[in-house]
ChimeraX commands (.cxc) that place a marker at each C-alpha (Angstrom):
marker #1 position -113.34,18.41,-17.54 radius 0.5
marker #1 position -110.11,16.92,-18.84 radius 0.5
marker #1 position -108.60,16.49,-22.31 radius 0.5
marker #1 position -106.66,13.39,-23.28 radius 0.5
marker #1 position -105.69,11.32,-26.29 radius 0.5
marker #1 position -108.45,8.95,-27.38 radius 0.5
marker #1 position -108.05,5.19,-27.09 radius 0.5
marker #1 position -109.73,2.25,-28.81 radius 0.5
marker #1 position -112.11,2.06,-25.84 radius 0.5
marker #1 position -113.48,5.45,-26.92 radius 0.5
marker #1 position -114.53,4.25,-30.39 radius 0.5
marker #1 position -118.27,3.89,-29.60 radius 0.5
marker #1 position -118.43,7.43,-28.18 radius 0.5
marker #1 position -116.39,8.83,-31.07 radius 0.5
marker #1 position -118.73,7.22,-33.61 radius 0.5
marker #1 position -121.73,8.72,-31.81 radius 0.5
marker #1 position -120.15,12.16,-31.93 radius 0.5
marker #1 position -119.34,11.82,-35.63 radius 0.5
marker #1 position -122.95,10.80,-36.28 radius 0.5
marker #1 position -124.02,14.13,-34.73 radius 0.5
marker #1 position -121.48,16.03,-36.81 radius 0.5
marker #1 position -122.30,14.37,-40.12 radius 0.5
marker #1 position -126.04,14.73,-39.56 radius 0.5
marker #1 position -125.60,18.51,-39.68 radius 0.5
marker #1 position -123.08,18.67,-42.55 radius 0.5
marker #1 position -124.31,19.08,-46.10 radius 0.5
marker #1 position -121.69,16.86,-47.73 radius 0.5
marker #1 position -121.52,13.82,-45.44 radius 0.5
marker #1 position -123.88,11.28,-43.94 radius 0.5
marker #1 position -123.30,9.08,-40.91 radius 0.5
marker #1 position -121.89,5.64,-41.75 radius 0.5
marker #1 position -120.98,3.88,-38.51 radius 0.5
marker #1 position -118.80,1.19,-40.12 radius 0.5
marker #1 position -116.85,3.69,-42.23 radius 0.5
marker #1 position -116.36,6.08,-39.32 radius 0.5
marker #1 position -115.20,3.24,-37.06 radius 0.5
marker #1 position -112.66,2.10,-39.68 radius 0.5
marker #1 position -111.31,5.62,-40.11 radius 0.5
marker #1 position -111.06,6.34,-36.40 radius 0.5
marker #1 position -109.44,2.96,-35.70 radius 0.5
marker #1 position -106.83,3.61,-38.40 radius 0.5
marker #1 position -105.86,6.92,-36.79 radius 0.5
marker #1 position -105.71,5.41,-33.31 radius 0.5
marker #1 position -103.58,2.50,-34.55 radius 0.5
marker #1 position -100.94,4.69,-36.23 radius 0.5
marker #1 position -99.86,7.87,-34.40 radius 0.5
marker #1 position -97.87,8.89,-37.50 radius 0.5
marker #1 position -101.22,9.45,-39.26 radius 0.5
marker #1 position -102.59,11.80,-36.64 radius 0.5
marker #1 position -104.20,12.07,-33.24 radius 0.5
marker #1 position -107.66,12.17,-31.74 radius 0.5
marker #1 position -108.18,14.19,-28.58 radius 0.5
marker #1 position -111.27,13.91,-26.40 radius 0.5
marker #1 position -112.81,16.10,-23.74 radius 0.5
marker #1 position -114.06,13.99,-20.84 radius 0.5
marker #1 position -116.53,15.18,-18.22 radius 0.5
marker #1 position -118.07,12.96,-15.54 radius 0.5
marker #1 position -116.37,9.92,-17.14 radius 0.5
marker #1 position -118.11,10.61,-20.47 radius 0.5
marker #1 position -116.53,11.65,-23.75 radius 0.5
marker #1 position -118.26,14.96,-24.44 radius 0.5
marker #1 position -116.25,16.16,-27.46 radius 0.5
marker #1 position -113.60,15.09,-29.93 radius 0.5
marker #1 position -111.16,16.59,-32.39 radius 0.5
marker #1 position -109.08,14.70,-34.94 radius 0.5
marker #1 position -105.83,15.91,-36.45 radius 0.5
marker #1 position -104.24,14.32,-39.51 radius 0.5
marker #1 position -100.58,14.98,-40.34 radius 0.5
marker #1 position -98.88,15.68,-43.65 radius 0.5
marker #1 position -95.91,17.71,-44.89 radius 0.5
marker #1 position -96.10,21.13,-46.51 radius 0.5
marker #1 position -93.49,21.61,-49.20 radius 0.5
marker #1 position -94.10,25.37,-48.94 radius 0.5
marker #1 position -93.14,25.36,-45.27 radius 0.5
marker #1 position -90.74,22.44,-45.45 radius 0.5
marker #1 position -92.39,21.14,-42.30 radius 0.5
marker #1 position -95.12,19.01,-40.86 radius 0.5
marker #1 position -98.65,20.44,-40.86 radius 0.5
marker #1 position -102.00,19.23,-39.58 radius 0.5
marker #1 position -105.47,19.00,-41.01 radius 0.5
marker #1 position -108.18,19.39,-38.41 radius 0.5
marker #1 position -110.46,16.75,-39.90 radius 0.5
marker #1 position -113.34,16.56,-37.41 radius 0.5
marker #1 position -114.36,18.52,-34.36 radius 0.5
marker #1 position -117.64,18.07,-32.53 radius 0.5
marker #1 position -119.05,18.74,-29.08 radius 0.5
marker #1 position -122.00,16.63,-27.94 radius 0.5
marker #1 position -125.24,18.56,-28.49 radius 0.5
marker #1 position -126.06,18.39,-24.77 radius 0.5
marker #1 position -122.71,19.89,-23.76 radius 0.5
marker #1 position -122.43,22.87,-26.11 radius 0.5
marker #1 position -122.05,26.40,-24.85 radius 0.5
marker #1 position -119.99,25.47,-21.79 radius 0.5
marker #1 position -116.52,26.20,-23.21 radius 0.5
marker #1 position -115.67,22.56,-23.93 radius 0.5
marker #1 position -115.02,23.26,-27.60 radius 0.5
marker #1 position -112.65,26.13,-26.86 radius 0.5
marker #1 position -110.72,24.08,-24.32 radius 0.5
marker #1 position -110.47,21.13,-26.70 radius 0.5
marker #1 position -109.39,23.28,-29.65 radius 0.5
marker #1 position -106.65,24.93,-27.58 radius 0.5
marker #1 position -105.44,21.47,-26.55 radius 0.5
marker #1 position -105.43,20.37,-30.20 radius 0.5
marker #1 position -103.40,23.43,-31.20 radius 0.5
marker #1 position -100.89,22.75,-28.42 radius 0.5
marker #1 position -100.71,19.08,-29.40 radius 0.5
marker #1 position -100.07,19.94,-33.06 radius 0.5
marker #1 position -97.30,22.35,-32.04 radius 0.5
marker #1 position -95.74,19.70,-29.80 radius 0.5
marker #1 position -95.81,17.30,-32.77 radius 0.5
marker #1 position -93.83,19.80,-34.83 radius 0.5
marker #1 position -96.71,21.09,-36.94 radius 0.5
marker #1 position -96.32,24.60,-38.31 radius 0.5
marker #1 position -99.89,25.08,-39.50 radius 0.5
marker #1 position -103.40,23.70,-38.96 radius 0.5
marker #1 position -105.89,23.80,-41.82 radius 0.5
marker #1 position -109.59,23.05,-41.50 radius 0.5
marker #1 position -112.77,23.20,-43.55 radius 0.5
marker #1 position -116.23,24.33,-42.51 radius 0.5
marker #1 position -119.48,24.25,-44.40 radius 0.5
marker #1 position -119.77,27.51,-46.34 radius 0.5
marker #1 position -123.01,28.42,-44.59 radius 0.5
marker #1 position -121.89,27.49,-41.07 radius 0.5
marker #1 position -121.30,31.01,-39.80 radius 0.5
marker #1 position -121.23,29.91,-36.15 radius 0.5
marker #1 position -118.33,27.51,-36.79 radius 0.5
marker #1 position -116.47,30.13,-38.80 radius 0.5
marker #1 position -116.84,32.68,-35.97 radius 0.5
marker #1 position -115.69,30.07,-33.45 radius 0.5
marker #1 position -112.50,29.26,-35.38 radius 0.5
marker #1 position -111.76,32.93,-36.09 radius 0.5
marker #1 position -111.97,33.65,-32.35 radius 0.5
marker #1 position -109.19,31.08,-31.96 radius 0.5
marker #1 position -106.88,32.66,-34.53 radius 0.5
marker #1 position -107.91,30.85,-37.72 radius 0.5
marker #1 position -108.33,32.99,-40.83 radius 0.5
marker #1 position -109.89,32.37,-44.24 radius 0.5
marker #1 position -107.51,31.10,-46.90 radius 0.5
marker #1 position -107.52,32.34,-50.48 radius 0.5
marker #1 position -107.11,28.68,-51.50 radius 0.5
marker #1 position -110.32,26.85,-52.49 radius 0.5
marker #1 position -110.65,23.12,-51.94 radius 0.5
marker #1 position -111.45,20.86,-54.87 radius 0.5
marker #1 position -112.24,17.20,-54.47 radius 0.5
marker #1 position -112.41,14.06,-56.59 radius 0.5
marker #1 position -113.83,10.80,-55.32 radius 0.5
marker #1 position -111.74,7.72,-56.05 radius 0.5
marker link #1:1,2 radius 0.2
marker link #1:2,3 radius 0.2
marker link #1:3,4 radius 0.2
marker link #1:4,5 radius 0.2
marker link #1:5,6 radius 0.2
marker link #1:6,7 radius 0.2
marker link #1:7,8 radius 0.2
marker link #1:8,9 radius 0.2
marker link #1:9,10 radius 0.2
marker link #1:10,11 radius 0.2
marker link #1:11,12 radius 0.2
marker link #1:12,13 radius 0.2
marker link #1:13,14 radius 0.2
marker link #1:14,15 radius 0.2
marker link #1:15,16 radius 0.2
marker link #1:16,17 radius 0.2
marker link #1:17,18 radius 0.2
marker link #1:18,19 radius 0.2
marker link #1:19,20 radius 0.2
marker link #1:20,21 radius 0.2
marker link #1:21,22 radius 0.2
marker link #1:22,23 radius 0.2
marker link #1:23,24 radius 0.2
marker link #1:24,25 radius 0.2
marker link #1:25,26 radius 0.2
marker link #1:26,27 radius 0.2
marker link #1:27,28 radius 0.2
marker link #1:28,29 radius 0.2
marker link #1:29,30 radius 0.2
marker link #1:30,31 radius 0.2
marker link #1:31,32 radius 0.2
marker link #1:32,33 radius 0.2
marker link #1:33,34 radius 0.2
marker link #1:34,35 radius 0.2
marker link #1:35,36 radius 0.2
marker link #1:36,37 radius 0.2
marker link #1:37,38 radius 0.2
marker link #1:38,39 radius 0.2
marker link #1:39,40 radius 0.2
marker link #1:40,41 radius 0.2
marker link #1:41,42 radius 0.2
marker link #1:42,43 radius 0.2
marker link #1:43,44 radius 0.2
marker link #1:44,45 radius 0.2
marker link #1:45,46 radius 0.2
marker link #1:46,47 radius 0.2
marker link #1:47,48 radius 0.2
marker link #1:48,49 radius 0.2
marker link #1:49,50 radius 0.2
marker link #1:50,51 radius 0.2
marker link #1:51,52 radius 0.2
marker link #1:52,53 radius 0.2
marker link #1:53,54 radius 0.2
marker link #1:54,55 radius 0.2
marker link #1:55,56 radius 0.2
marker link #1:56,57 radius 0.2
marker link #1:57,58 radius 0.2
marker link #1:58,59 radius 0.2
marker link #1:59,60 radius 0.2
marker link #1:60,61 radius 0.2
marker link #1:61,62 radius 0.2
marker link #1:62,63 radius 0.2
marker link #1:63,64 radius 0.2
marker link #1:64,65 radius 0.2
marker link #1:65,66 radius 0.2
marker link #1:66,67 radius 0.2
marker link #1:67,68 radius 0.2
marker link #1:68,69 radius 0.2
marker link #1:69,70 radius 0.2
marker link #1:70,71 radius 0.2
marker link #1:71,72 radius 0.2
marker link #1:72,73 radius 0.2
marker link #1:73,74 radius 0.2
marker link #1:74,75 radius 0.2
marker link #1:75,76 radius 0.2
marker link #1:76,77 radius 0.2
marker link #1:77,78 radius 0.2
marker link #1:78,79 radius 0.2
marker link #1:79,80 radius 0.2
marker link #1:80,81 radius 0.2
marker link #1:81,82 radius 0.2
marker link #1:82,83 radius 0.2
marker link #1:83,84 radius 0.2
marker link #1:84,85 radius 0.2
marker link #1:85,86 radius 0.2
marker link #1:86,87 radius 0.2
marker link #1:87,88 radius 0.2
marker link #1:88,89 radius 0.2
marker link #1:89,90 radius 0.2
marker link #1:90,91 radius 0.2
marker link #1:91,92 radius 0.2
marker link #1:92,93 radius 0.2
marker link #1:93,94 radius 0.2
marker link #1:94,95 radius 0.2
marker link #1:95,96 radius 0.2
marker link #1:96,97 radius 0.2
marker link #1:97,98 radius 0.2
marker link #1:98,99 radius 0.2
marker link #1:99,100 radius 0.2
marker link #1:100,101 radius 0.2
marker link #1:101,102 radius 0.2
marker link #1:102,103 radius 0.2
marker link #1:103,104 radius 0.2
marker link #1:104,105 radius 0.2
marker link #1:105,106 radius 0.2
marker link #1:106,107 radius 0.2
marker link #1:107,108 radius 0.2
marker link #1:108,109 radius 0.2
marker link #1:109,110 radius 0.2
marker link #1:110,111 radius 0.2
marker link #1:111,112 radius 0.2
marker link #1:112,113 radius 0.2
marker link #1:113,114 radius 0.2
marker link #1:114,115 radius 0.2
marker link #1:115,116 radius 0.2
marker link #1:116,117 radius 0.2
marker link #1:117,118 radius 0.2
marker link #1:118,119 radius 0.2
marker link #1:119,120 radius 0.2
marker link #1:120,121 radius 0.2
marker link #1:121,122 radius 0.2
marker link #1:122,123 radius 0.2
marker link #1:123,124 radius 0.2
marker link #1:124,125 radius 0.2
marker link #1:125,126 radius 0.2
marker link #1:126,127 radius 0.2
marker link #1:127,128 radius 0.2
marker link #1:128,129 radius 0.2
marker link #1:129,130 radius 0.2
marker link #1:130,131 radius 0.2
marker link #1:131,132 radius 0.2
marker link #1:132,133 radius 0.2
marker link #1:133,134 radius 0.2
marker link #1:134,135 radius 0.2
marker link #1:135,136 radius 0.2
marker link #1:136,137 radius 0.2
marker link #1:137,138 radius 0.2
marker link #1:138,139 radius 0.2
marker link #1:139,140 radius 0.2
marker link #1:140,141 radius 0.2
marker link #1:141,142 radius 0.2
marker link #1:142,143 radius 0.2
marker link #1:143,144 radius 0.2
marker link #1:144,145 radius 0.2
marker link #1:145,146 radius 0.2
marker link #1:146,147 radius 0.2
view
């Protein structure tokens, strides 16, 4: 297995992975056109973020997307881990851990001082996974307003 930056040629596989992710999340539903627009925007502008993929046997088996912003508290660039998903047929083989470590290294190389992510409140497996990789709960609570 190898990890690399995603390209436009990966868009169909990325959309399929996001469909798997959003099918299991309480707050989102798969919308192929919307996901393709969002992914294409990230791929077209590296200043927005990066998408890394895990490839095995010439197939994209997992993806993680990082979006960049600036923290005024840190006075530095930070990343939001927006989406991470391993194909259902490839889970349990360490692909997610390898991909997450690559994403952390990539964010550090891009000058990020922190990575923030959200999980569904009832997704204990995801929370355990991220805690094993050094993530900790934040006392901050997200609030959202649709525009």
